[in-house]
Biopython code that builds the backbone (N, CA, C, O; Angstrom):
import numpy as np
from Bio.PDB.StructureBuilder import StructureBuilder

atoms = [
    (1, "THR", "N", (23.723, 167.542, 81.740)),
    (1, "THR", "CA", (25.355, 167.399, 82.060)),
    (1, "THR", "C", (25.081, 166.396, 83.217)),
    (1, "THR", "O", (24.142, 166.537, 84.001)),
    (2, "THR", "N", (26.069, 165.264, 83.267)),
    (2, "THR", "CA", (25.771, 164.367, 84.412)),
    (2, "THR", "C", (27.351, 164.711, 84.842)),
    (2, "THR", "O", (28.223, 163.864, 84.648)),
    (3, "TYR", "N", (27.634, 165.889, 85.384)),
    (3, "TYR", "CA", (28.227, 165.903, 86.593)),
    (3, "TYR", "C", (28.044, 166.051, 87.275)),
    (3, "TYR", "O", (27.339, 167.043, 87.457)),
    (4, "ILE", "N", (28.498, 165.179, 88.520)),
    (4, "ILE", "CA", (27.920, 165.063, 89.977)),
    (4, "ILE", "C", (28.457, 165.887, 91.006)),
    (4, "ILE", "O", (27.955, 165.875, 92.130)),
    (5, "GLY", "N", (29.658, 166.765, 90.655)),
    (5, "GLY", "CA", (30.732, 167.079, 91.549)),
    (5, "GLY", "C", (31.763, 166.723, 91.991)),
    (5, "GLY", "O", (32.097, 165.604, 91.600)),
    (6, "LYS", "N", (32.687, 167.395, 92.916)),
    (6, "LYS", "CA", (33.764, 166.851, 93.141)),
    (6, "LYS", "C", (34.942, 166.202, 92.014)),
    (6, "LYS", "O", (35.816, 165.345, 92.139)),
    (7, "GLY", "N", (34.479, 167.089, 90.832)),
    (7, "GLY", "CA", (35.298, 166.925, 89.793)),
    (7, "GLY", "C", (35.242, 165.121, 88.909)),
    (7, "GLY", "O", (36.099, 164.413, 88.380)),
    (8, "ILE", "N", (33.935, 165.009, 89.124)),
    (8, "ILE", "CA", (33.641, 163.808, 88.723)),
    (8, "ILE", "C", (31.935, 163.815, 87.767)),
    (8, "ILE", "O", (30.826, 164.222, 88.112)),
    (9, "ALA", "N", (32.395, 163.212, 86.580)),
    (9, "ALA", "CA", (30.852, 162.928, 85.825)),
    (9, "ALA", "C", (31.067, 161.769, 85.724)),
    (9, "ALA", "O", (32.058, 161.072, 85.945)),
    (10, "ILE", "N", (29.458, 161.460, 85.152)),
    (10, "ILE", "CA", (29.122, 159.893, 85.072)),
    (10, "ILE", "C", (27.930, 159.867, 84.276)),
    (10, "ILE", "O", (26.752, 159.690, 84.585)),
    (11, "PRO", "N", (28.690, 160.158, 82.818)),
    (11, "PRO", "CA", (27.768, 159.646, 81.646)),
    (11, "PRO", "C", (27.069, 158.152, 81.412)),
    (11, "PRO", "O", (27.658, 157.139, 81.788)),
    (12, "HIS", "N", (25.973, 158.101, 80.865)),
    (12, "HIS", "CA", (25.593, 156.593, 81.168)),
    (12, "HIS", "C", (24.637, 156.944, 79.665)),
    (12, "HIS", "O", (24.442, 157.994, 79.052)),
    (13, "GLY", "N", (24.200, 155.585, 79.452)),
    (13, "GLY", "CA", (23.214, 155.238, 78.102)),
    (13, "GLY", "C", (21.968, 156.007, 78.562)),
    (13, "GLY", "O", (21.689, 156.679, 79.556)),
    (14, "GLU", "N", (21.189, 155.556, 77.189)),
    (14, "GLU", "CA", (19.815, 156.496, 77.594)),
    (14, "GLU", "C", (18.574, 155.142, 77.481)),
    (14, "GLU", "O", (18.652, 154.413, 76.493)),
    (15, "ASN", "N", (17.936, 154.987, 78.084)),
    (15, "ASN", "CA", (16.946, 154.108, 78.310)),
    (15, "ASN", "C", (16.414, 153.505, 76.618)),
    (15, "ASN", "O", (15.855, 152.408, 76.624)),
    (16, "ALA", "N", (16.538, 153.997, 75.655)),
    (16, "ALA", "CA", (15.826, 153.718, 74.649)),
    (16, "ALA", "C", (16.723, 152.437, 74.041)),
    (16, "ALA", "O", (16.307, 151.474, 73.397)),
    (17, "VAL", "N", (18.372, 152.813, 74.548)),
    (17, "VAL", "CA", (19.185, 151.503, 74.208)),
    (17, "VAL", "C", (19.517, 150.670, 75.300)),
    (17, "VAL", "O", (20.482, 149.955, 75.030)),
    (18, "LYS", "N", (19.072, 150.509, 76.410)),
    (18, "LYS", "CA", (19.235, 149.780, 77.453)),
    (18, "LYS", "C", (19.246, 148.591, 76.988)),
    (18, "LYS", "O", (20.270, 147.975, 77.282)),
    (19, "GLU", "N", (18.131, 147.757, 76.070)),
    (19, "GLU", "CA", (17.905, 146.070, 75.547)),
    (19, "GLU", "C", (19.147, 145.628, 75.107)),
    (19, "GLU", "O", (19.416, 144.439, 75.280)),
    (20, "CYS", "N", (20.323, 146.696, 74.325)),
    (20, "CYS", "CA", (21.362, 146.456, 73.457)),
    (20, "CYS", "C", (22.313, 146.235, 74.544)),
    (20, "CYS", "O", (23.296, 145.639, 74.103)),
    (21, "VAL", "N", (22.397, 146.465, 75.695)),
    (21, "VAL", "CA", (23.415, 146.297, 76.850)),
    (21, "VAL", "C", (23.603, 145.012, 77.154)),
    (21, "VAL", "O", (22.668, 144.465, 77.740)),
    (22, "LYS", "N", (24.756, 144.245, 76.868)),
    (22, "LYS", "CA", (24.700, 142.958, 77.359)),
    (22, "LYS", "C", (25.199, 142.319, 78.203)),
    (22, "LYS", "O", (25.060, 141.098, 78.289)),
    (23, "GLU", "N", (25.977, 143.131, 79.105)),
    (23, "GLU", "CA", (26.844, 143.162, 80.264)),
    (23, "GLU", "C", (26.739, 144.489, 80.972)),
    (23, "GLU", "O", (26.495, 145.510, 80.329)),
    (24, "SER", "N", (26.893, 144.503, 82.117)),
    (24, "SER", "CA", (27.203, 145.978, 82.968)),
    (24, "SER", "C", (28.252, 145.743, 83.360)),
    (24, "SER", "O", (28.730, 144.742, 83.894)),
    (25, "GLY", "N", (28.906, 147.320, 82.921)),
    (25, "GLY", "CA", (30.279, 147.632, 83.342)),
    (25, "GLY", "C", (30.583, 148.906, 83.584)),
    (25, "GLY", "O", (29.602, 149.611, 83.820)),
    (26, "ILE", "N", (31.483, 149.361, 83.600)),
    (26, "ILE", "CA", (31.880, 150.908, 83.855)),
    (26, "ILE", "C", (33.470, 151.136, 83.314)),
    (26, "ILE", "O", (34.419, 150.419, 83.631)),
    (27, "VAL", "N", (33.524, 152.381, 82.367)),
    (27, "VAL", "CA", (34.899, 152.684, 82.064)),
    (27, "VAL", "C", (35.299, 153.620, 82.834)),
    (27, "VAL", "O", (34.541, 154.553, 83.100)),
    (28, "VAL", "N", (36.596, 153.549, 83.352)),
    (28, "VAL", "CA", (37.129, 155.059, 84.124)),
    (28, "VAL", "C", (38.047, 155.887, 83.085)),
    (28, "VAL", "O", (38.917, 155.302, 82.440)),
    (29, "LEU", "N", (37.828, 157.198, 82.957)),
    (29, "LEU", "CA", (38.723, 157.983, 81.924)),
    (29, "LEU", "C", (39.089, 158.765, 82.915)),
    (29, "LEU", "O", (38.162, 159.138, 83.634)),
    (30, "GLN", "N", (40.781, 159.355, 83.346)),
    (30, "GLN", "CA", (41.363, 160.117, 83.953)),
    (30, "GLN", "C", (41.757, 161.224, 83.118)),
    (30, "GLN", "O", (42.570, 161.007, 82.220)),
    (31, "TYR", "N", (41.221, 162.556, 83.317)),
    (31, "TYR", "CA", (41.981, 163.806, 82.958)),
    (31, "TYR", "C", (42.800, 164.276, 83.718)),
    (31, "TYR", "O", (42.010, 164.807, 84.499)),
    (32, "PRO", "N", (43.666, 164.479, 84.069)),
    (32, "PRO", "CA", (44.797, 164.858, 85.150)),
    (32, "PRO", "C", (44.664, 166.617, 85.067)),
    (32, "PRO", "O", (44.698, 167.216, 86.141)),
    (33, "ASP", "N", (44.545, 167.242, 84.062)),
    (33, "ASP", "CA", (44.315, 168.327, 83.688)),
    (33, "ASP", "C", (42.835, 169.090, 83.941)),
    (33, "ASP", "O", (42.674, 170.310, 83.983)),
    (34, "GLY", "N", (41.738, 168.000, 84.109)),
    (34, "GLY", "CA", (40.468, 168.414, 83.638)),
    (34, "GLY", "C", (39.993, 168.370, 82.179)),
    (34, "GLY", "O", (40.723, 168.412, 81.189)),
    (35, "VAL", "N", (38.715, 168.282, 82.200)),
    (35, "VAL", "CA", (37.875, 168.674, 81.308)),
    (35, "VAL", "C", (36.798, 169.634, 81.636)),
    (35, "VAL", "O", (36.255, 169.805, 82.728)),
    (36, "GLN", "N", (36.514, 170.412, 80.167)),
    (36, "GLN", "CA", (34.759, 171.208, 80.663)),
    (36, "GLN", "C", (33.873, 170.119, 80.991)),
    (36, "GLN", "O", (34.236, 169.114, 80.380)),
    (37, "PHE", "N", (33.034, 169.947, 81.583)),
    (37, "PHE", "CA", (31.993, 169.319, 81.827)),
    (37, "PHE", "C", (30.518, 170.280, 82.045)),
    (37, "PHE", "O", (30.045, 170.435, 83.171)),
    (38, "GLY", "N", (30.112, 170.667, 81.252)),
    (38, "GLY", "CA", (29.132, 171.630, 81.231)),
    (38, "GLY", "C", (29.770, 172.605, 81.734)),
    (38, "GLY", "O", (30.718, 172.966, 81.037)),
    (39, "ASP", "N", (29.531, 173.477, 83.190)),
    (39, "ASP", "CA", (29.946, 174.496, 83.542)),
    (39, "ASP", "C", (31.477, 174.300, 84.609)),
    (39, "ASP", "O", (32.221, 175.231, 84.919)),
    (40, "ASP", "N", (31.614, 173.149, 84.933)),
    (40, "ASP", "CA", (32.469, 172.807, 85.844)),
    (40, "ASP", "C", (33.615, 171.859, 84.900)),
    (40, "ASP", "O", (33.532, 171.692, 83.683)),
    (41, "LYS", "N", (34.681, 171.301, 85.794)),
    (41, "LYS", "CA", (35.689, 170.595, 85.347)),
    (41, "LYS", "C", (35.830, 169.077, 85.946)),
    (41, "LYS", "O", (36.008, 168.764, 87.124)),
    (42, "ALA", "N", (35.722, 168.376, 85.011)),
    (42, "ALA", "CA", (35.858, 167.064, 85.747)),
    (42, "ALA", "C", (37.235, 166.443, 85.341)),
    (42, "ALA", "O", (37.901, 166.518, 84.308)),
    (43, "TYR", "N", (37.426, 165.765, 86.600)),
    (43, "TYR", "CA", (38.889, 164.923, 86.281)),
    (43, "TYR", "C", (38.848, 163.547, 86.087)),
    (43, "TYR", "O", (39.767, 162.882, 85.611)),
    (44, "LEU", "N", (37.475, 163.015, 86.566)),
    (44, "LEU", "CA", (37.293, 161.925, 86.434)),
    (44, "LEU", "C", (36.528, 161.758, 85.563)),
    (44, "LEU", "O", (35.957, 162.831, 85.369)),
    (45, "ILE", "N", (36.011, 160.666, 84.603)),
    (45, "ILE", "CA", (34.768, 160.716, 83.893)),
    (45, "ILE", "C", (34.274, 158.794, 83.816)),
    (45, "ILE", "O", (34.738, 157.958, 83.041)),
    (46, "ILE", "N", (33.336, 158.608, 84.780)),
    (46, "ILE", "CA", (32.928, 157.233, 84.538)),
    (46, "ILE", "C", (31.581, 156.994, 84.018)),
    (46, "ILE", "O", (30.461, 157.157, 84.503)),
    (47, "GLY", "N", (32.040, 156.528, 82.808)),
    (47, "GLY", "CA", (30.969, 155.959, 81.770)),
    (47, "GLY", "C", (30.468, 154.711, 82.200)),
    (47, "GLY", "O", (31.267, 153.840, 82.544)),
    (48, "ILE", "N", (29.213, 154.502, 82.226)),
    (48, "ILE", "CA", (28.640, 153.206, 82.886)),
    (48, "ILE", "C", (27.477, 152.691, 81.528)),
    (48, "ILE", "O", (26.959, 153.321, 80.605)),
    (49, "ALA", "N", (27.411, 151.329, 81.946)),
    (49, "ALA", "CA", (26.463, 150.385, 80.692)),
    (49, "ALA", "C", (25.827, 149.681, 81.451)),
    (49, "ALA", "O", (26.458, 148.633, 81.592)),
    (50, "GLY", "N", (24.894, 149.672, 82.042)),
    (50, "GLY", "CA", (23.873, 148.977, 83.061)),
    (50, "GLY", "C", (22.882, 147.895, 82.330)),
    (50, "GLY", "O", (21.938, 148.187, 81.596)),
    (51, "ARG", "N", (23.205, 146.909, 82.606)),
    (51, "ARG", "CA", (21.658, 145.662, 82.038)),
    (51, "ARG", "C", (20.659, 145.890, 82.794)),
    (51, "ARG", "O", (20.803, 146.117, 83.996)),
    (52, "GLY", "N", (19.521, 145.864, 82.207)),
    (52, "GLY", "CA", (18.322, 146.031, 82.883)),
    (52, "GLY", "C", (18.067, 147.265, 83.486)),
    (52, "GLY", "O", (18.053, 148.299, 82.818)),
    (53, "ASN", "N", (17.806, 147.244, 85.029)),
    (53, "ASN", "CA", (17.971, 148.312, 85.949)),
    (53, "ASN", "C", (19.330, 148.032, 86.707)),
    (53, "ASN", "O", (19.220, 148.236, 87.915)),
    (54, "ASP", "N", (20.478, 147.651, 86.336)),
    (54, "ASP", "CA", (21.977, 147.620, 86.977)),
    (54, "ASP", "C", (22.482, 148.954, 87.161)),
    (54, "ASP", "O", (23.289, 149.168, 88.065)),
    (55, "HIS", "N", (22.017, 150.043, 86.257)),
    (55, "HIS", "CA", (22.609, 151.105, 85.922)),
    (55, "HIS", "C", (22.122, 151.821, 87.345)),
    (55, "HIS", "O", (23.000, 152.530, 87.836)),
    (56, "LEU", "N", (21.088, 151.768, 87.965)),
    (56, "LEU", "CA", (20.740, 152.423, 89.015)),
    (56, "LEU", "C", (21.250, 152.112, 90.339)),
    (56, "LEU", "O", (21.059, 152.929, 91.239)),
    (57, "ALA", "N", (22.126, 150.596, 90.661)),
    (57, "ALA", "CA", (22.411, 150.200, 91.645)),
    (57, "ALA", "C", (24.172, 150.746, 91.343)),
    (57, "ALA", "O", (24.808, 151.215, 92.287)),
    (58, "ILE", "N", (24.698, 150.636, 90.195)),
    (58, "ILE", "CA", (26.090, 151.310, 89.982)),
    (58, "ILE", "C", (26.084, 152.832, 90.183)),
    (58, "ILE", "O", (27.151, 153.234, 90.646)),
    (59, "LEU", "N", (25.328, 153.617, 89.998)),
    (59, "LEU", "CA", (24.882, 154.902, 90.152)),
    (59, "LEU", "C", (25.119, 154.985, 91.489)),
    (59, "LEU", "O", (26.207, 155.442, 91.841)),
    (60, "ALA", "N", (24.460, 154.696, 92.170)),
    (60, "ALA", "CA", (24.345, 154.636, 93.832)),
    (60, "ALA", "C", (26.025, 154.362, 94.355)),
    (60, "ALA", "O", (26.795, 155.109, 94.958)),
    (61, "ASN", "N", (26.160, 153.263, 93.949)),
    (61, "ASN", "CA", (27.474, 152.770, 94.646)),
    (61, "ASN", "C", (28.310, 153.866, 94.113)),
    (61, "ASN", "O", (28.673, 154.649, 94.991)),
    (62, "LEU", "N", (28.645, 154.089, 93.131)),
    (62, "LEU", "CA", (29.704, 155.032, 92.532)),
    (62, "LEU", "C", (29.324, 156.391, 93.586)),
    (62, "LEU", "O", (30.157, 156.686, 94.443)),
    (63, "ALA", "N", (28.135, 157.129, 93.483)),
    (63, "ALA", "CA", (28.139, 158.409, 94.160)),
    (63, "ALA", "C", (28.225, 157.911, 95.697)),
    (63, "ALA", "O", (28.713, 158.748, 96.458)),
    (64, "THR", "N", (27.922, 156.974, 96.140)),
    (64, "THR", "CA", (28.502, 156.947, 97.603)),
    (64, "THR", "C", (29.731, 156.363, 97.727)),
    (64, "THR", "O", (30.331, 156.775, 98.720)),
    (65, "THR", "N", (30.325, 155.549, 97.078)),
    (65, "THR", "CA", (31.861, 155.579, 97.112)),
    (65, "THR", "C", (32.603, 156.748, 96.974)),
    (65, "THR", "O", (33.564, 156.989, 97.705)),
    (66, "MET", "N", (32.169, 157.599, 95.961)),
    (66, "MET", "CA", (33.110, 159.071, 95.620)),
    (66, "MET", "C", (32.899, 159.762, 96.788)),
    (66, "MET", "O", (33.825, 160.320, 97.377)),
    (67, "ASP", "N", (31.579, 159.777, 97.237)),
    (67, "ASP", "CA", (31.564, 160.846, 98.763)),
    (67, "ASP", "C", (32.625, 160.756, 99.708)),
    (67, "ASP", "O", (33.204, 161.700, 100.245)),
    (68, "GLU", "N", (32.815, 159.612, 99.856)),
    (68, "GLU", "CA", (33.360, 159.294, 101.050)),
    (68, "GLU", "C", (34.874, 159.374, 101.101)),
    (68, "GLU", "O", (35.539, 158.994, 102.065)),
    (69, "TYR", "N", (35.468, 160.009, 99.753)),
    (69, "TYR", "CA", (36.830, 160.530, 99.809)),
    (69, "TYR", "C", (36.949, 161.819, 99.885)),
    (69, "TYR", "O", (36.157, 162.663, 99.466)),
    (70, "SER", "N", (38.276, 162.026, 100.602)),
    (70, "SER", "CA", (38.393, 163.531, 100.675)),
    (70, "SER", "C", (39.023, 163.813, 99.648)),
    (70, "SER", "O", (39.412, 162.973, 98.836)),
    (71, "ASP", "N", (39.287, 165.651, 99.521)),
    (71, "ASP", "CA", (39.609, 166.005, 98.281)),
    (71, "ASP", "C", (41.280, 165.588, 98.032)),
    (71, "ASP", "O", (41.825, 165.851, 96.960)),
    (72, "GLU", "N", (41.775, 165.124, 98.799)),
    (72, "GLU", "CA", (43.163, 164.491, 98.835)),
    (72, "GLU", "C", (43.038, 163.528, 98.236)),
    (72, "GLU", "O", (43.498, 163.370, 97.105)),
    (73, "GLN", "N", (42.281, 162.547, 98.979)),
    (73, "GLN", "CA", (42.267, 161.509, 98.335)),
    (73, "GLN", "C", (41.644, 161.494, 96.814)),
    (73, "GLN", "O", (42.244, 160.847, 95.955)),
    (74, "LEU", "N", (40.797, 161.994, 96.577)),
    (74, "LEU", "CA", (40.288, 162.049, 95.005)),
    (74, "LEU", "C", (41.287, 162.650, 94.039)),
    (74, "LEU", "O", (41.364, 162.168, 92.909)),
    (75, "HIS", "N", (42.133, 163.762, 94.427)),
    (75, "HIS", "CA", (42.874, 164.343, 93.875)),
    (75, "HIS", "C", (44.033, 163.401, 93.308)),
    (75, "HIS", "O", (44.374, 163.571, 92.138)),
    (76, "GLU", "N", (44.658, 162.412, 94.081)),
    (76, "GLU", "CA", (45.169, 161.283, 94.080)),
    (76, "GLU", "C", (44.599, 160.429, 92.949)),
    (76, "GLU", "O", (45.329, 159.682, 92.297)),
    (77, "LEU", "N", (43.478, 160.529, 92.754)),
    (77, "LEU", "CA", (42.518, 159.388, 91.613)),
    (77, "LEU", "C", (42.929, 160.018, 90.625)),
    (77, "LEU", "O", (43.674, 159.398, 89.865)),
    (78, "TYR", "N", (42.589, 161.454, 90.294)),
    (78, "TYR", "CA", (42.821, 162.335, 89.377)),
    (78, "TYR", "C", (44.188, 162.180, 88.557)),
    (78, "TYR", "O", (44.143, 162.125, 87.328)),
    (79, "THR", "N", (45.432, 162.107, 89.264)),
    (79, "THR", "CA", (46.349, 162.473, 89.255)),
    (79, "THR", "C", (47.088, 161.060, 89.098)),
    (79, "THR", "O", (48.112, 161.176, 88.425)),
    (80, "THR", "N", (46.869, 159.911, 89.490)),
    (80, "THR", "CA", (47.809, 158.705, 89.799)),
    (80, "THR", "C", (48.280, 158.256, 88.292)),
    (80, "THR", "O", (47.586, 158.517, 87.309)),
    (81, "LYS", "N", (49.640, 157.493, 88.199)),
    (81, "LYS", "CA", (49.898, 157.094, 86.969)),
    (81, "LYS", "C", (50.251, 155.438, 87.086)),
    (81, "LYS", "O", (51.015, 154.718, 86.443)),
    (82, "ASP", "N", (49.347, 155.186, 88.190)),
    (82, "ASP", "CA", (49.398, 153.893, 88.751)),
    (82, "ASP", "C", (47.726, 153.280, 88.245)),
    (82, "ASP", "O", (46.727, 153.777, 88.764)),
    (83, "PRO", "N", (47.632, 152.365, 87.380)),
    (83, "PRO", "CA", (46.323, 151.967, 86.973)),
    (83, "PRO", "C", (45.586, 151.430, 87.913)),
    (83, "PRO", "O", (44.360, 151.546, 87.899)),
    (84, "ASP", "N", (46.351, 150.664, 89.008)),
    (84, "ASP", "CA", (45.774, 149.613, 89.982)),
    (84, "ASP", "C", (45.335, 150.373, 91.459)),
    (84, "ASP", "O", (44.643, 149.845, 92.330)),
    (85, "VAL", "N", (45.922, 151.754, 91.504)),
    (85, "VAL", "CA", (44.778, 152.859, 92.265)),
    (85, "VAL", "C", (43.731, 152.882, 92.225)),
    (85, "VAL", "O", (43.127, 152.592, 93.258)),
    (86, "LEU", "N", (43.029, 153.213, 91.099)),
    (86, "LEU", "CA", (42.106, 153.318, 90.391)),
    (86, "LEU", "C", (41.282, 151.851, 90.057)),
    (86, "LEU", "O", (40.069, 151.765, 90.250)),
    (87, "TYR", "N", (41.764, 151.177, 89.747)),
    (87, "TYR", "CA", (41.564, 149.735, 89.752)),
    (87, "TYR", "C", (40.739, 149.192, 91.034)),
    (87, "TYR", "O", (39.541, 148.947, 91.171)),
    (88, "LYS", "N", (41.797, 149.100, 91.888)),
    (88, "LYS", "CA", (41.164, 148.903, 93.112)),
    (88, "LYS", "C", (39.937, 149.839, 93.773)),
    (88, "LYS", "O", (39.034, 149.260, 94.376)),
    (89, "VAL", "N", (39.930, 150.986, 93.673)),
    (89, "VAL", "CA", (38.898, 151.865, 93.826)),
    (89, "VAL", "C", (37.531, 151.193, 93.364)),
    (89, "VAL", "O", (36.671, 150.665, 94.069)),
    (90, "PHE", "N", (37.577, 151.387, 91.755)),
    (90, "PHE", "CA", (36.527, 150.931, 91.122)),
    (90, "PHE", "C", (36.094, 149.303, 91.259)),
    (90, "PHE", "O", (34.907, 149.004, 91.396)),
    (91, "THR", "N", (36.886, 148.536, 91.224)),
    (91, "THR", "CA", (36.784, 147.206, 91.437)),
    (91, "THR", "C", (35.767, 146.849, 92.386)),
    (91, "THR", "O", (35.223, 145.756, 92.223)),
    (92, "LYS", "N", (35.261, 147.882, 93.760)),
    (92, "LYS", "CA", (34.489, 147.729, 94.826)),
    (92, "LYS", "C", (33.337, 148.202, 94.640)),
    (92, "LYS", "O", (32.373, 147.975, 95.372)),
    (93, "VAL", "N", (33.331, 149.064, 93.417)),
    (93, "VAL", "CA", (32.151, 149.694, 93.045)),
    (93, "VAL", "C", (30.885, 148.666, 91.975)),
    (93, "VAL", "O", (29.658, 148.572, 91.963)),
    (94, "ASP", "N", (32.184, 147.958, 91.071)),
    (94, "ASP", "CA", (31.844, 147.721, 89.953)),
    (94, "ASP", "C", (31.113, 146.197, 90.146)),
    (94, "ASP", "O", (30.629, 145.617, 89.174)),
]
sb = StructureBuilder()
sb.init_structure("model")
sb.init_model(0)
sb.init_chain("A")
sb.init_seg("    ")
for serial, (resi, resn, name, xyz) in enumerate(atoms, 1):
    if name == "N":
        sb.init_residue(resn, " ", resi, " ")
    sb.init_atom(name, np.array(xyz, "f"), 0.0, 1.0, " ", f" {name:<3s}", serial, name[0])
structure = sb.get_structure()
């Protein structure tokens, strides 16, 4: 599982297909009611495509950013209906 805690999972591609990635980027999926992710429940699933070794920097930035959020702030990210709230958080990371 790529569940990292705090209701967040970060699935990403495998090394075997890394050369197929044309541009680095992320996609953020929000599940206000949560979805099972291994033995845990994820509310945000952040998919990563990293060109070359970009995925390492993206993973590090995401982990650092999400670690700085309180439980209340994370709950807002899990449940907001305003896409701009999520966009502002993740454009700083991307």
